[in-house]
Every structure is written in C-alpha cells, then in structure tokens.
C-alpha positions as CSV (number, residue, x, y, z in Angstrom):
1,M,100.1,48.6,76.3
2,S,98.1,50.2,79.1
3,Q,95.1,48.1,78.2
4,G,97.1,44.9,78.6
5,I,98.4,46.1,82.0
6,F,94.9,46.9,83.0
7,L,93.5,43.5,82.0
8,V,96.3,41.7,83.8
9,L,95.7,43.7,87.0
10,F,92.0,43.3,86.8
11,L,92.4,39.5,86.4
12,I,94.7,39.5,89.5
13,F,92.1,41.5,91.3
14,I,89.3,39.1,90.4
15,I,91.4,36.1,91.5
16,L,92.4,37.7,94.8
17,F,88.8,38.9,95.5
18,V,87.4,35.4,94.9
19,W,90.0,34.0,97.2
20,L,89.2,36.6,99.8
21,L,85.5,35.7,99.6
22,K,86.3,32.0,100.0
23,I,88.3,32.8,103.2
24,Y,85.5,35.1,104.4
25,F,82.9,32.4,104.1
26,S,85.1,29.8,105.8
27,A,85.7,32.4,108.6
28,M,81.9,32.8,109.0
29,K,81.5,29.0,109.4
30,I,84.3,29.0,112.1
31,S,82.6,31.9,113.8
32,L,79.3,30.0,113.9
33,K,81.0,26.9,115.4
34,L,82.7,29.1,118.0
35,N,79.5,30.8,118.9
36,K,77.7,27.5,119.3
37,K,80.4,26.1,121.6
38,L,80.5,29.3,123.6
39,K,76.7,29.2,124.0
40,E,76.9,25.5,125.1
41,T,79.4,26.4,127.8
42,G,77.4,29.5,128.9
43,K,80.1,32.1,128.1
44,I,77.7,34.0,125.9
45,S,73.9,34.1,125.8
46,E,71.6,33.7,122.8
47,K,71.8,37.4,121.9
48,Y,73.8,38.3,118.7
49,F,75.7,41.2,120.3
50,D,77.0,39.0,123.1
51,S,79.4,37.2,120.8
52,I,80.7,40.6,119.5
53,N,81.2,41.9,123.0
54,Y,82.9,38.6,123.9
55,T,85.4,39.2,121.1
56,K,85.8,42.9,121.7
57,M,86.7,42.4,125.4
58,R,89.5,40.0,124.4
59,L,90.7,41.6,121.2
60,P,90.2,45.4,121.5
61,W,91.7,46.0,118.1
62,G,89.6,43.3,116.5
63,S,91.3,41.4,113.8
64,F,94.2,43.8,113.7
65,S,95.4,42.9,117.2
66,K,99.0,41.8,117.4
67,N,98.6,39.8,120.6
68,Y,95.9,37.1,120.5
69,D,96.8,35.6,123.9
70,N,93.8,37.4,125.5
71,F,91.5,35.5,123.2
72,Y,92.0,32.3,125.1
73,D,90.3,31.7,128.5
74,E,91.8,29.5,131.2
75,D,88.6,27.3,131.3
76,D,88.3,26.8,127.6
77,T,88.0,23.2,126.5
78,E,90.4,21.7,123.9
79,K,87.7,22.0,121.2
80,I,87.1,25.7,121.9
81,K,90.9,26.3,121.9
82,E,91.1,24.5,118.6
83,I,88.3,26.6,117.0
84,K,89.8,29.8,118.4
85,S,93.2,28.9,116.9
86,L,91.6,28.2,113.6
87,A,89.8,31.5,113.8
88,I,93.0,33.4,114.5
89,L,94.8,31.7,111.6
90,T,91.9,32.5,109.2
91,I,91.9,36.1,110.4
92,K,95.6,36.5,109.7
93,K,95.3,34.9,106.3
94,F,92.3,37.2,105.5
95,N,94.3,40.3,106.5
96,K,97.3,39.4,104.3
97,I,95.2,38.8,101.3
98,L,93.1,41.9,102.0
99,I,96.3,44.0,101.8
100,F,97.2,42.5,98.4
101,V,93.6,43.2,97.1
102,L,93.8,46.8,98.3
103,L,97.2,47.2,96.8
104,D,96.0,45.8,93.5
105,V,92.9,48.2,93.5
106,F,95.2,51.1,94.2
107,I,97.5,50.2,91.3
108,L,94.4,49.7,89.0
109,I,93.2,53.2,89.9
110,L,96.7,54.6,89.1
111,V,96.7,52.8,85.8
112,V,93.3,54.1,84.8
113,F,93.9,57.7,85.9
114,L,97.4,58.0,84.6
115,R,96.6,56.9,81.0
C-alpha cells in the first residue's frame, strides 16, 4: 500500500518537476529578450549584473513581490511592456507550480519516513 502511494507521489513529482523546468527555460528566453531590449534602449549596459540590479531596484522582493507596478517605467516602449508583462505572468506561474512541487516533496518525505 505505501509503495503504491510512494510511486504515485513520485510520478506526480516527476511530472511537476518537468513542467517547472519547462517554465524555467521559457522564463530564461523571456529574460534574454528583455535584456536585449533594455540594452538597445540604454537602460542597462553590457554587464551581467546590471540586469539584476535593474530588476532588484524595481522588485525588492524579487519574484515574490506582490506589487509589480514598479517594474514598468514610464518611458518603456510597447514591446518592452509586453515582454515585462509576459515575464510577470511566467514568474507567477512558476511560483504556483513551485509550491506544488515543494508540497509533493514534503509529502514524499513523510511517506518515506513514516513507513
């Protein structure tokens, strides 16, 4: 009985983890597009840490921020606003699935240790 539960939970974990990786790689593509557009407009330079500082100034809590209004600038073009909106939606989707993955891992640990 407990082996069946373990296998089902492990299968759910694998499916959610693969889904999480898929979203992560799509978020990386979106981030590269955003960095390219921001470099074209001169908002960040060619250095890697400038894009991190740009995001940190606007979202102090990173992806766990509740208010994403500071992420938009007044002088953003429509293309940059579109990419930023797509990035925010991807971040929110990633966080939701991450919660389910962590919950599944926690349940897996409980099943293994409470046998």
